C-alpha positions as CSV (number, residue, x, y, z in Angstrom):
1,X,-18.1,37.2,-2.1
2,X,-17.8,37.2,-6.0
3,X,-19.5,40.3,-7.3
4,X,-22.1,38.7,-9.4
5,X,-23.7,35.2,-9.6
6,X,-23.1,32.6,-12.1
7,X,-25.3,32.4,-14.9
8,X,-25.4,30.3,-18.1
9,X,-24.8,33.1,-20.5
10,X,-21.0,33.3,-18.9
11,X,-19.0,31.3,-21.4
12,X,-15.3,33.1,-21.4
13,X,-14.4,30.3,-18.4
14,X,-14.7,27.4,-21.6
15,X,-12.3,29.3,-23.7
16,X,-9.9,30.0,-20.9
17,X,-9.7,26.0,-19.7
18,X,-9.7,24.6,-23.5
19,X,-6.4,27.1,-24.0
20,X,-5.0,25.7,-21.1
21,X,-5.7,22.2,-21.5
22,X,-3.8,22.8,-25.5
23,X,-1.0,23.9,-23.7
24,X,-0.8,21.0,-21.4
25,X,-1.5,18.7,-24.2
26,X,1.3,19.6,-26.3
27,X,3.8,20.0,-23.6
28,X,2.7,16.0,-23.0
29,X,3.1,14.8,-26.9
30,X,6.8,13.7,-26.1
31,X,5.8,11.8,-22.8
32,X,3.1,10.1,-24.7
33,X,5.9,9.2,-27.3
34,X,7.7,7.2,-24.6
35,X,4.5,6.1,-23.3
36,X,3.7,4.3,-26.6
37,X,7.1,2.7,-26.9
38,X,7.2,1.6,-23.1
39,X,3.1,-0.3,-23.9
40,X,4.3,-1.6,-27.2
41,X,8.0,-3.5,-25.7
42,X,5.6,-4.6,-23.1
43,X,2.6,-6.1,-25.2
44,X,5.7,-7.4,-27.7
45,X,4.5,-5.2,-30.5
46,X,7.0,-3.5,-33.1
47,X,6.1,-0.2,-33.4
48,X,5.8,1.6,-37.3
49,X,9.8,3.1,-36.9
50,X,10.4,-0.5,-37.5
51,X,11.8,-1.2,-40.7
52,X,12.8,-5.1,-41.6
53,X,15.2,-5.9,-44.1
54,X,14.3,-7.5,-47.0
55,X,16.2,-10.7,-46.2
56,X,14.8,-11.1,-42.9
57,X,12.1,-13.6,-42.1
58,X,11.5,-14.0,-38.7
59,X,9.6,-11.2,-36.7
60,X,9.6,-12.5,-33.2
61,X,9.5,-10.1,-30.0
62,X,10.8,-12.0,-26.7
63,X,8.9,-10.1,-24.3
64,X,11.6,-9.6,-21.5
65,X,9.9,-6.2,-20.5
66,X,6.7,-7.9,-19.8
67,X,8.5,-10.0,-17.5
68,X,10.6,-7.2,-15.9
69,X,7.6,-4.6,-15.7
70,X,5.3,-7.7,-13.7
71,X,8.2,-8.4,-11.6
72,X,8.4,-4.9,-10.3
73,X,4.8,-5.0,-9.7
74,X,4.8,-7.8,-7.9
75,X,7.8,-6.6,-5.5
76,X,5.8,-3.8,-5.0
77,X,2.5,-5.5,-4.1
78,X,4.5,-8.1,-1.7
79,X,6.7,-4.8,-0.2
80,X,3.5,-2.9,0.9
81,X,0.6,-5.2,0.8
82,X,2.5,-8.9,2.5
83,X,0.9,-8.4,5.6
84,X,-2.5,-7.6,4.1
85,X,-2.6,-4.5,6.5
86,X,-2.2,-0.5,4.4
87,X,1.2,0.4,5.1
88,X,0.2,3.8,7.1
89,X,0.7,4.6,10.7
90,X,-0.2,8.0,12.8
91,X,2.3,8.7,15.7
92,X,2.8,11.2,18.0
93,X,5.6,13.9,17.3
94,X,8.4,13.4,19.1
95,X,7.8,17.0,21.0
96,X,4.4,17.3,21.3
97,X,2.8,20.9,20.8
98,X,0.6,22.7,23.1
99,X,0.6,19.7,25.6
100,X,3.0,17.9,27.9
101,X,3.5,14.4,26.9
102,X,2.9,12.7,30.0
103,X,0.1,13.2,32.1
104,X,-1.3,10.8,35.5
105,X,-4.4,10.8,37.8
106,X,-4.2,13.2,40.7
107,X,-6.4,11.3,43.3
108,X,-6.9,14.7,45.4
109,X,-8.6,16.5,42.3
110,X,-10.4,14.0,41.0
111,X,-12.3,14.1,44.0
112,X,-12.7,17.6,44.7
113,X,-13.9,17.7,41.1
114,X,-16.6,14.4,41.9
115,X,-15.0,12.7,39.3
116,X,-14.0,8.7,39.8
117,X,-11.2,7.6,41.8
118,X,-8.3,6.5,39.8
119,X,-9.4,3.0,40.8
120,X,-12.7,3.5,39.0
121,X,-11.3,5.0,36.6
122,X,-10.8,3.1,33.3
123,X,-8.2,3.5,30.2
124,X,-11.6,3.5,28.4
125,X,-12.8,6.1,30.3
126,X,-10.0,8.4,29.8
127,X,-9.6,7.7,26.4
128,X,-13.5,8.7,25.6
129,X,-13.6,11.8,28.0
130,X,-10.7,13.3,26.7
131,X,-12.1,12.9,22.8
132,X,-14.8,14.6,23.8
133,X,-18.2,14.2,22.8
134,X,-21.0,16.0,21.1
135,X,-22.4,19.0,22.6
136,X,-19.4,20.0,25.1
137,X,-18.5,22.9,23.4
138,X,-15.4,22.1,22.2
139,X,-16.4,21.8,18.5
140,X,-14.0,22.9,15.5
141,X,-14.6,24.5,12.1
142,X,-13.7,22.5,9.3
143,X,-9.7,22.9,8.5
144,X,-9.1,22.7,12.0
145,X,-5.0,21.9,12.6
146,X,-3.5,19.6,14.5
147,X,-2.7,22.4,16.8
148,X,-6.0,23.7,17.1
149,X,-7.4,20.2,17.9
150,X,-4.7,19.6,20.8
151,X,-5.7,23.4,22.4
152,X,-8.8,21.6,24.3
153,X,-6.9,19.1,26.4
154,X,-5.1,21.2,28.9
155,X,-8.9,22.1,30.2
156,X,-9.8,18.6,29.9
157,X,-7.0,17.1,32.2
158,X,-8.0,19.1,35.3
159,X,-11.7,18.4,34.9
160,X,-10.8,14.6,34.8
161,X,-8.2,15.0,37.3
162,X,-5.5,14.7,35.7
163,X,-2.2,16.4,36.2
164,X,0.4,16.9,33.4
165,X,3.7,15.6,33.7
166,X,5.5,12.2,34.0
167,X,3.3,9.9,37.4
168,X,5.4,9.1,40.3
169,X,7.1,6.0,40.2
170,X,5.0,3.1,40.4
171,X,1.4,5.2,39.5
172,X,-0.7,5.0,36.3
173,X,0.1,7.4,33.6
174,X,-1.2,8.1,30.2
175,X,0.2,9.6,26.8
176,X,-2.8,11.7,25.2
177,X,-1.1,12.4,22.1
178,X,-0.2,8.6,21.4
179,X,-3.6,7.6,22.5
180,X,-5.2,10.1,19.6
181,X,-3.2,8.7,17.2
182,X,-4.1,5.3,17.9
183,X,-7.2,6.0,16.9
184,X,-6.7,8.3,14.6
185,X,-4.9,5.3,12.5
186,X,-7.8,2.8,13.0
187,X,-10.2,5.1,11.7
188,X,-8.4,5.8,8.2
189,X,-7.2,2.1,8.1
190,X,-11.3,1.5,8.1
191,X,-11.8,3.9,5.6
192,X,-9.3,2.7,3.1
193,X,-10.8,-0.9,3.9
194,X,-14.1,0.1,2.8
195,X,-13.1,2.3,0.1
196,X,-11.1,-0.3,-1.4
197,X,-7.8,0.9,-1.3
198,X,-5.8,-1.7,-1.8
199,X,-7.8,-2.7,-5.2
200,X,-7.0,0.6,-6.4
201,X,-3.8,1.5,-5.8
202,X,-2.7,-2.2,-7.4
203,X,-4.1,0.1,-10.8
204,X,-1.7,3.1,-9.4
205,X,1.5,0.7,-9.0
206,X,1.1,-1.0,-12.4
207,X,1.1,2.0,-14.3
208,X,3.8,3.5,-12.2
209,X,5.9,0.2,-13.5
210,X,5.0,0.1,-17.0
211,X,4.9,4.0,-17.9
212,X,6.7,5.2,-15.0
213,X,4.1,7.2,-13.2
214,X,0.8,6.2,-10.9
215,X,-1.7,9.0,-10.0
216,X,-4.5,8.8,-7.6
217,X,-7.2,10.3,-7.2
218,X,-9.3,11.5,-3.9
219,X,-10.5,11.3,-1.3
220,X,-13.7,12.8,-1.9
221,X,-17.1,12.5,0.0
222,X,-19.0,9.0,-1.0
223,X,-22.5,8.0,0.1
224,X,-22.1,4.2,0.9
225,X,-25.4,2.2,1.6
226,X,-25.4,-0.6,4.6
227,X,-27.7,-2.8,4.6
228,X,-30.0,-3.5,8.0
229,X,-33.0,-5.3,8.9
230,X,-35.1,-3.5,11.8
231,X,-37.3,-5.7,14.0
232,X,-41.3,-4.4,13.6
233,X,-43.8,-6.1,15.9
234,X,-47.3,-5.0,14.5
235,X,-50.7,-4.4,16.9
236,X,-50.8,-7.9,16.8
237,X,-47.7,-9.1,18.3
238,X,-46.1,-10.0,15.0
239,X,-42.9,-9.7,14.5
240,X,-41.4,-8.9,10.9
241,X,-38.1,-7.5,9.4
242,X,-38.5,-4.9,7.4
243,X,-35.0,-4.3,5.1
244,X,-33.3,-0.6,5.6
245,X,-30.7,1.3,3.4
246,X,-28.7,3.3,5.2
247,X,-26.1,5.8,3.9
248,X,-22.8,6.5,5.3
249,X,-20.2,9.3,4.5
250,X,-16.7,7.3,3.6
251,X,-13.9,8.8,1.8
252,X,-13.3,7.3,-1.6
253,X,-10.5,7.2,-3.8
254,X,-9.7,6.5,-7.8
255,X,-7.1,5.5,-10.2
256,X,-6.3,8.1,-13.0
257,X,-4.2,7.1,-16.1
258,X,-1.6,8.9,-17.1
259,X,-2.9,9.0,-20.3
260,X,-6.0,11.3,-19.2
261,X,-4.1,13.2,-16.8
262,X,-2.6,17.2,-18.2
263,X,-1.1,18.9,-15.6
264,X,0.7,22.1,-15.4
265,X,3.5,22.0,-18.0
266,X,5.9,24.4,-16.4
267,X,5.7,22.2,-13.1
268,X,7.9,19.6,-12.2
269,X,5.6,17.9,-9.2
270,X,2.1,17.9,-8.5
271,X,3.0,20.9,-5.4
272,X,4.0,23.3,-8.3
273,X,1.2,23.0,-10.5
274,X,-1.4,26.0,-11.2
275,X,-3.6,24.0,-12.6
276,X,-4.0,20.3,-13.4
277,X,-6.9,18.7,-15.9
278,X,-8.6,15.6,-15.8
279,X,-10.0,14.4,-19.5
280,X,-13.1,11.9,-19.1
281,X,-14.4,10.0,-22.1
282,X,-18.7,9.6,-21.0
283,X,-21.6,7.7,-22.8
284,X,-24.8,9.1,-22.4
285,X,-25.9,7.5,-19.6
286,X,-22.7,8.5,-17.1
287,X,-23.4,11.9,-18.5
288,X,-27.1,11.9,-17.3
289,X,-25.8,10.4,-14.1
290,X,-23.9,13.3,-13.2
291,X,-27.3,15.3,-12.7
292,X,-27.6,13.2,-9.5
293,X,-24.5,14.5,-7.8
294,X,-24.1,17.5,-5.9
295,X,-23.5,21.4,-7.5
296,X,-23.6,19.8,-10.8
297,X,-26.3,21.8,-13.3
298,X,-28.8,19.8,-14.5
299,X,-29.8,22.1,-17.6
300,X,-26.1,22.6,-18.8
301,X,-25.6,18.7,-18.9
302,X,-29.0,18.3,-20.6
303,X,-28.4,21.2,-23.3
304,X,-25.0,18.8,-23.8
305,X,-27.2,16.0,-24.1
306,X,-28.8,17.6,-27.1
307,X,-25.9,18.7,-28.7
308,X,-24.6,15.5,-29.4
309,X,-21.5,13.2,-28.6
310,X,-18.0,15.2,-29.0
311,X,-15.3,13.2,-28.6
312,X,-12.3,13.9,-30.3
313,X,-10.0,10.5,-30.6
314,X,-5.9,10.9,-30.4
315,X,-3.3,9.3,-31.9
316,X,-2.4,7.1,-29.2
317,X,-5.8,5.4,-28.9
318,X,-5.5,3.4,-31.7
319,X,-2.3,1.8,-30.4
320,X,-3.7,1.1,-26.9
321,X,-7.2,-0.6,-28.3
322,X,-5.6,-2.3,-31.5
323,X,-8.0,-0.3,-33.3
324,X,-7.6,0.8,-37.0
325,X,-10.7,2.8,-37.5
326,X,-10.8,4.0,-33.4
327,X,-13.2,6.7,-33.9
328,X,-15.7,4.2,-34.3
329,X,-15.1,3.1,-30.8
330,X,-15.9,6.5,-29.3
331,X,-18.6,7.6,-31.9
332,X,-21.4,8.0,-28.8
333,X,-18.4,9.3,-26.9
334,X,-18.6,13.0,-24.8
335,X,-15.3,14.6,-24.0
336,X,-15.9,16.0,-20.7
337,X,-12.8,18.5,-18.9
338,X,-12.5,18.5,-15.1
339,X,-10.7,21.5,-14.2
340,X,-8.9,22.2,-11.0
341,X,-6.6,25.4,-10.4
342,X,-6.2,28.9,-9.1
343,X,-7.8,32.0,-11.2
344,X,-7.1,35.5,-10.2
345,X,-9.8,37.0,-8.7
346,X,-10.8,39.5,-11.3
347,X,-11.0,36.5,-13.7
348,X,-13.5,35.0,-10.8
349,X,-15.7,38.3,-10.9
350,X,-15.4,37.7,-14.9
351,X,-16.6,34.1,-15.0
352,X,-19.1,34.6,-12.6
353,X,-17.6,32.4,-9.8
354,X,-18.8,32.0,-6.5
355,X,-16.4,32.4,-3.7
356,X,-15.9,33.4,-0.1
357,X,-12.0,33.5,0.3
358,X,-10.2,36.7,0.8
359,X,-7.1,36.1,-1.3
360,X,-6.3,38.1,-4.8
361,X,-6.5,34.3,-5.6
362,X,-9.6,32.0,-6.4
363,X,-9.2,27.9,-6.3
364,X,-11.9,26.6,-8.5
365,X,-13.4,23.3,-9.5
366,X,-14.8,23.3,-13.1
367,X,-16.4,20.7,-15.5
368,X,-17.1,21.4,-19.3
369,X,-18.5,19.5,-22.0
370,X,-18.1,21.6,-25.2
371,X,-19.4,25.0,-24.8
372,X,-21.1,24.3,-21.3
373,X,-20.0,24.3,-18.2
374,X,-21.7,21.5,-16.0
375,X,-20.0,22.2,-12.8
376,X,-18.1,25.7,-11.4
377,X,-17.9,25.8,-7.6
378,X,-14.7,27.0,-5.4
379,X,-12.6,24.7,-4.3
380,X,-14.1,22.8,-1.4
381,X,-10.7,21.7,0.4
382,X,-9.7,23.1,3.6
383,X,-6.6,23.7,3.4
384,X,-6.7,24.2,-0.2
385,X,-5.2,21.7,-2.4
386,X,-5.4,19.5,-5.7
387,X,-7.0,16.2,-5.4
388,X,-4.3,14.6,-6.9
389,X,-1.6,12.4,-5.7
390,X,1.4,11.7,-8.2
391,X,4.0,9.0,-7.7
392,X,7.0,8.3,-9.8
393,X,8.8,5.2,-10.1
394,X,12.0,6.5,-11.4
395,X,12.3,10.5,-10.5
396,X,12.7,12.2,-14.1
397,X,14.8,15.2,-13.6
398,X,13.4,18.3,-14.2
399,X,10.5,16.8,-15.7
400,X,6.9,15.8,-14.3
401,X,6.0,12.4,-15.5
402,X,8.9,9.8,-14.2
403,X,10.5,7.0,-15.8
404,X,9.4,3.3,-15.6
405,X,10.8,-0.3,-16.5
406,X,10.1,-0.6,-19.9
407,X,11.9,3.0,-20.6
408,X,15.4,2.1,-18.7
409,X,15.6,-1.1,-20.6
410,X,14.4,0.1,-24.6
411,X,17.9,-0.3,-25.9
412,X,18.4,-3.9,-24.4
413,X,15.4,-5.6,-25.8
414,X,15.7,-4.6,-29.2
415,X,19.3,-5.8,-29.0
416,X,17.8,-9.3,-27.5
417,X,14.9,-8.6,-30.3
418,X,17.5,-8.4,-33.0
419,X,19.9,-11.7,-31.9
420,X,16.8,-13.2,-31.3
421,X,15.6,-12.8,-35.1
422,X,19.3,-13.3,-36.6
423,X,19.7,-16.8,-34.3
424,X,16.0,-17.7,-35.8
425,X,17.1,-17.1,-39.6
426,X,20.2,-18.7,-39.5
427,X,18.9,-21.5,-37.7
428,X,16.6,-22.0,-40.6
429,X,19.7,-22.0,-42.8
430,X,21.7,-23.9,-41.0
431,X,19.0,-26.8,-40.3
432,X,18.6,-27.0,-44.0
433,X,20.4,-27.9,-47.4
434,X,20.9,-25.2,-49.9
435,X,21.2,-26.9,-53.3
436,X,24.1,-25.7,-55.8
437,X,22.9,-26.7,-59.2
438,X,24.6,-26.3,-62.8
439,X,21.7,-26.2,-65.3
440,X,24.7,-27.3,-68.1
441,X,25.0,-30.9,-67.2
442,X,21.3,-31.6,-67.1
443,X,18.8,-32.1,-69.3
444,X,17.0,-28.8,-70.4
445,X,13.1,-28.2,-68.9
446,X,13.9,-30.0,-65.6
447,X,12.0,-29.1,-62.4
448,X,14.1,-27.8,-59.7
449,X,11.9,-29.0,-57.1
450,X,13.5,-31.3,-54.4
451,X,11.6,-34.3,-52.5
452,X,12.6,-38.0,-51.2
453,X,13.0,-40.0,-54.6
454,X,13.5,-36.9,-57.2
455,X,15.5,-38.1,-60.3
456,X,17.4,-35.6,-62.2
457,X,18.4,-36.3,-65.6
458,X,22.0,-35.4,-66.6
459,X,23.4,-35.7,-69.9
460,X,27.1,-35.0,-69.1
461,X,29.5,-34.4,-66.6
462,X,31.2,-36.5,-64.3
463,X,28.2,-38.1,-60.9
464,X,27.8,-35.4,-58.4
465,X,29.2,-32.4,-60.2
466,X,25.8,-31.4,-61.2
467,X,23.9,-30.8,-58.0
468,X,25.2,-31.1,-54.4
469,X,24.0,-29.9,-50.8
470,X,25.5,-27.0,-49.3
471,X,25.0,-26.5,-45.6
472,X,25.7,-23.0,-44.2
473,X,27.1,-22.5,-40.4
474,X,25.5,-22.5,-37.3
475,X,26.1,-19.2,-35.5
476,X,23.0,-19.2,-33.4
477,X,25.1,-19.9,-30.5
478,X,27.1,-16.5,-30.9
479,X,23.6,-15.1,-31.5
480,X,22.6,-16.4,-28.0
481,X,25.3,-15.6,-26.2
482,X,24.9,-11.6,-27.2
483,X,21.0,-12.4,-26.0
484,X,22.1,-13.3,-22.5
485,X,24.5,-10.9,-22.4
486,X,22.3,-8.0,-22.6
487,X,19.7,-9.6,-20.8
488,X,22.2,-9.3,-17.8
489,X,22.2,-6.1,-18.9
490,X,18.5,-5.4,-18.4
491,X,18.8,-6.8,-15.3
492,X,21.3,-4.3,-14.2
493,X,19.3,-1.1,-15.8
494,X,16.1,-2.1,-14.2
495,X,17.7,-3.2,-10.9
496,X,15.5,-6.5,-10.9
497,X,17.7,-9.1,-11.4
498,X,16.4,-12.6,-13.4
499,X,16.6,-14.6,-10.6
500,X,14.4,-12.4,-8.5
501,X,11.3,-13.4,-10.4
502,X,12.5,-17.0,-10.9
503,X,14.1,-17.4,-14.3
504,X,15.7,-20.5,-14.9
505,X,19.2,-21.3,-16.3
506,X,20.6,-18.1,-14.6
507,X,23.6,-18.5,-13.4
508,X,24.2,-17.3,-9.4
509,X,27.3,-17.1,-7.2
510,X,26.1,-19.7,-5.1
511,X,22.9,-22.2,-4.3
512,X,22.9,-22.2,-0.2
513,X,20.0,-20.7,1.4
514,X,22.1,-18.3,2.7
515,X,23.4,-16.6,0.0
516,X,20.3,-16.8,-2.1
517,X,19.0,-14.5,0.6
518,X,22.0,-12.4,1.0
519,X,21.3,-11.7,-3.4
520,X,17.8,-11.6,-2.7
521,X,18.8,-8.5,0.0
522,X,20.4,-7.0,-2.4
523,X,18.4,-7.3,-4.8
524,X,16.0,-5.2,-2.3
525,X,18.0,-2.3,-2.4
526,X,17.0,-1.7,-6.1
527,X,13.3,-1.5,-4.9
528,X,14.0,0.5,-2.3
529,X,14.0,3.8,-4.0
530,X,10.9,3.0,-5.7
531,X,9.5,2.1,-2.8
532,X,10.5,5.3,-1.2
533,X,9.2,7.3,-3.6
534,X,5.9,5.8,-3.1
535,X,6.0,6.4,0.7
536,X,7.0,9.9,0.2
537,X,4.8,10.8,-2.8
538,X,1.8,8.7,-2.4
539,X,1.2,7.0,1.1
540,X,2.5,9.6,3.5
541,X,-0.1,12.4,1.0
542,X,-2.7,10.1,0.9
543,X,-2.9,9.8,5.4
544,X,-2.7,13.5,5.3
545,X,-5.5,13.9,3.0
546,X,-7.8,11.7,5.0
547,X,-6.8,13.2,8.2
548,X,-7.9,16.4,6.9
549,X,-11.4,14.9,5.4
550,X,-12.4,13.3,8.7
551,X,-11.6,16.6,10.3
552,X,-13.6,18.8,7.7
553,X,-16.3,16.2,6.5
554,X,-16.8,13.5,8.7
555,X,-19.4,14.5,11.5
556,X,-19.8,11.0,12.7
557,X,-16.5,10.5,13.4
558,X,-15.2,11.4,17.2
559,X,-13.2,14.2,17.3
560,X,-9.8,12.8,17.3
561,X,-7.1,15.1,18.9
562,X,-3.2,15.0,19.1
563,X,-0.4,16.5,17.7
564,X,-0.3,13.6,15.0
565,X,2.3,12.6,12.1
566,X,1.7,10.7,9.2
567,X,4.3,7.5,9.2
568,X,4.3,5.9,5.6
569,X,5.6,2.7,6.3
570,X,6.4,1.0,3.1
571,X,10.0,0.9,3.3
572,X,10.2,-1.1,7.0
573,X,9.2,-3.7,5.3
574,X,12.0,-4.2,2.7
575,X,14.1,-6.0,5.4
576,X,13.7,-9.9,4.5
577,X,11.5,-11.3,6.8
578,X,13.7,-14.2,7.9
579,X,16.7,-11.6,8.8
580,X,13.9,-9.2,10.8
581,X,12.7,-12.0,12.7
582,X,16.1,-13.6,14.0
583,X,17.3,-10.2,14.6
584,X,14.2,-9.3,16.8
585,X,14.6,-13.0,18.8
586,X,18.5,-12.1,19.2
587,X,17.5,-8.6,20.8
588,X,15.1,-10.4,23.1
589,X,17.8,-12.9,24.3
590,X,19.9,-9.9,25.2
591,X,17.2,-8.1,26.3
592,X,16.5,-11.2,29.0
593,X,19.4,-10.1,31.5
594,X,17.8,-9.0,34.6
595,X,19.6,-6.0,34.4
596,X,18.3,-4.8,31.0
597,X,14.6,-6.4,31.1
598,X,12.7,-3.5,32.6
599,X,13.8,-1.2,29.8
600,X,12.4,-3.5,27.4
601,X,8.8,-3.2,25.9
602,X,7.8,-6.9,25.6
603,X,4.7,-5.9,24.0
604,X,6.2,-4.5,21.1
605,X,8.4,-7.0,21.0
606,X,6.4,-9.7,20.5
607,X,4.1,-7.7,17.9
608,X,7.2,-7.0,15.8
609,X,8.1,-10.9,15.6
610,X,4.4,-11.4,14.9
611,X,4.8,-9.0,11.7
612,X,8.1,-10.5,10.7
613,X,6.2,-14.0,10.2
614,X,3.3,-12.9,8.4
615,X,1.4,-13.3,11.7
616,X,-1.4,-10.5,12.6
617,X,-0.8,-9.5,16.1
618,X,-4.0,-8.2,16.8
619,X,-5.4,-11.5,16.4
620,X,-2.8,-13.0,19.1
621,X,-1.2,-10.7,21.3
622,X,-3.0,-9.1,24.1
623,X,-2.4,-5.5,25.3
624,X,-1.1,-5.0,28.6
625,X,-4.1,-4.3,30.4
626,X,-5.4,-7.8,28.8
627,X,-2.7,-9.5,29.7
628,X,-3.0,-8.0,33.0
629,X,-6.6,-9.8,33.2
630,X,-5.3,-13.2,31.6
631,X,-2.2,-13.5,34.0
632,X,-5.0,-13.1,37.0
633,X,-7.0,-15.8,35.4
634,X,-4.1,-17.9,35.5
635,X,-2.9,-17.1,38.7
636,X,-6.4,-18.5,40.1
637,X,-5.9,-21.5,38.2
638,X,-2.7,-22.1,39.5
639,X,-3.9,-21.5,42.8
640,X,-7.0,-23.9,42.5
641,X,-4.8,-26.4,41.6
642,X,-2.7,-26.1,44.6
643,X,-5.1,-26.5,46.7
644,X,-6.8,-29.2,45.3
645,X,-3.5,-30.4,45.8
646,X,-3.1,-30.0,49.2
647,X,-6.1,-31.1,50.0
648,X,-5.7,-34.9,49.3
649,X,-5.9,-34.2,45.6
650,X,-4.0,-35.6,42.0
651,X,-1.0,-32.9,41.6
652,X,2.4,-32.8,41.5
653,X,3.9,-34.3,44.6
654,X,6.3,-32.4,46.5
655,X,9.5,-33.1,48.4
656,X,9.9,-35.1,51.0
657,X,12.4,-33.2,52.6
658,X,10.8,-30.0,52.0
659,X,9.3,-28.0,55.0
660,X,5.7,-27.4,54.8
661,X,4.8,-23.5,55.3
662,X,4.5,-22.3,59.2
663,X,6.4,-25.3,60.5
664,X,9.8,-24.4,62.0
665,X,13.1,-25.8,59.6
666,X,15.1,-25.8,63.4
667,X,12.9,-28.0,65.3
668,X,14.6,-31.3,65.7
669,X,11.4,-33.0,67.6
670,X,9.1,-33.6,64.5
671,X,6.4,-31.8,66.7
672,X,6.3,-29.1,64.8
673,X,6.9,-26.7,67.9
674,X,3.4,-24.7,68.7
675,X,2.8,-24.7,65.0
676,X,0.7,-27.4,62.6
677,X,3.1,-29.3,60.3
678,X,5.7,-31.4,61.2
679,X,9.7,-30.6,61.6
680,X,13.4,-31.9,60.3
681,X,12.3,-35.4,61.6
682,X,15.3,-37.0,63.7
683,X,17.0,-39.9,61.2
684,X,18.2,-43.4,62.1
685,X,21.2,-42.6,64.2
686,X,20.5,-39.4,65.2
687,X,19.7,-38.0,68.8
688,X,16.0,-38.4,69.5
689,X,15.1,-41.4,66.6
690,X,13.2,-43.5,69.1
691,X,11.7,-46.2,66.5
692,X,14.1,-49.2,65.1
693,X,16.4,-48.7,62.1
694,X,15.0,-51.3,59.8
695,X,11.6,-49.2,59.8
696,X,13.1,-45.9,58.5
697,X,16.1,-46.0,56.4
698,X,18.1,-42.9,55.4
699,X,16.9,-41.1,52.3
700,X,20.0,-41.1,50.9
701,X,20.4,-44.9,51.0
702,X,17.9,-45.8,48.7
703,X,18.9,-43.8,45.9
């Protein structure tokens, strides 16, 4: 515990944070210049460094960069969210720790412990019992790991009548880690939907394509209001519905712009950062709203409001917001710095930080505005982490921020603009006549303007010698050829071919559907690295953060126990859906061999085929338990249909040569022996036939 409490007079921390902020800001100037060029190329704007020749008339800017950025952004969204589900899965580890992979029911153990028999024990009961319940004495402290969670399951086995290991052949068994993973995955997906994760990530992915880096913040605990109505009955029996607002703690995330993010200048990724600082621009109302949030100091916020706005504009903001005098836009704004980082314990004592850690460093979160500390707490996350996820579009070696689409095609964009301007200027000359005038042959003082019906008075010389038109050659074709060449270079430098985003007039090697599918598959390889970066730096860390958030802050969630592993599934969607569906169908045809069928998980195959067709498998495919119930119902229905047929009802007629059940197939008398029914009745010409031949013709004679 800190030696002295925090007081309002403590101010050295403000100077410390501002020093770190200035260091980060200075180090980030080079990246901001890169981003400004990328933004201008996206918007189709020339920077102040662009100097046009005096004879240049055209100022055209061909927005090929914008096309590529939007195409890249669209491909990312299509790959990750085309199936309407977040590309995040939870799976048990290959070899679960501290628990056997399988467990099966032990009838003797269950009966001895007074539990339900295996026939009475449903899967739902098993799952709920394994997860435990509030007050069972197995609650875990915040920050418990998956290993801690799973230690209690061995005790649950004996209580429920389970025995570790695989079940004997034909006996039911469970996979506790898999069941826990399914429940955790369902919970995380529900939380992502409630926090509008897909919408927020769209902003992250767009800035990733444009500037080269996408930043996500969270998860943080947020209170979500649910609207409900309770039925209340008064003493007279009147029933009324009363509105009740209920709140629930959910994890929330938000997108952070690269312009407002200041990392440790010595770090090359978020995990190496000693600290990070986020810059906020708040108006008066937003600053006052911080009072209602936990751990914010009302006195410091009031003092900041009395001091007045203190926002300092940066040079790049005038370009971003298309304002010459950007200061007027932020004249009523407050600049707030949000600091997350580690400081020495000695400094923490000096700054008045209250902490509980026994380490030599203290991880803190501080908000400052001007000379006031608005919030100062120890980092609340266990295990300790910075609440930011940073994903590069393309990894920039030895640098923190990545490389985006505009930077990769910057040279191509400049050359295309140059040739487009030259082509337009040339067309302006080639499309108009330029006159050569010998003024010595004309009457002095004449107006040189040319228009239909114009009369020039000549005083000497031959006709046509005084004035004649000069036509300049048309070189636009050569300029456009160079334009197309550098457009191809832009395709190669970005990895996004023009035909992949519907560009017209682009030459391809084939026009067949199979050929285009191959080309699109090859084009997908370039985006594969980007999706892999998103999986490694964003999706998987987000899933792990949500797992720890549920373990630490979600008191209402069931205790999800299991040796779990977060699986990012973005790259699994890269395979062309048509190819994937075809491969799955081929596999099912191969696996239909009776000798191979027992080794195939048909339920999983059906789900994967549905996914490849952009169909939600949960809406159409039953799980094995429901499938067994439906099969039983269908069996009963078929049995009733057969009974109706036997009773004389309508149905499919049986073959006349079939032998009814219970009859002897070797009975030649036709009496059925001692059984009810008929045997093989003798036909005309056979021994034992008593009727005339014309009454019972042979069956084959009528065919």
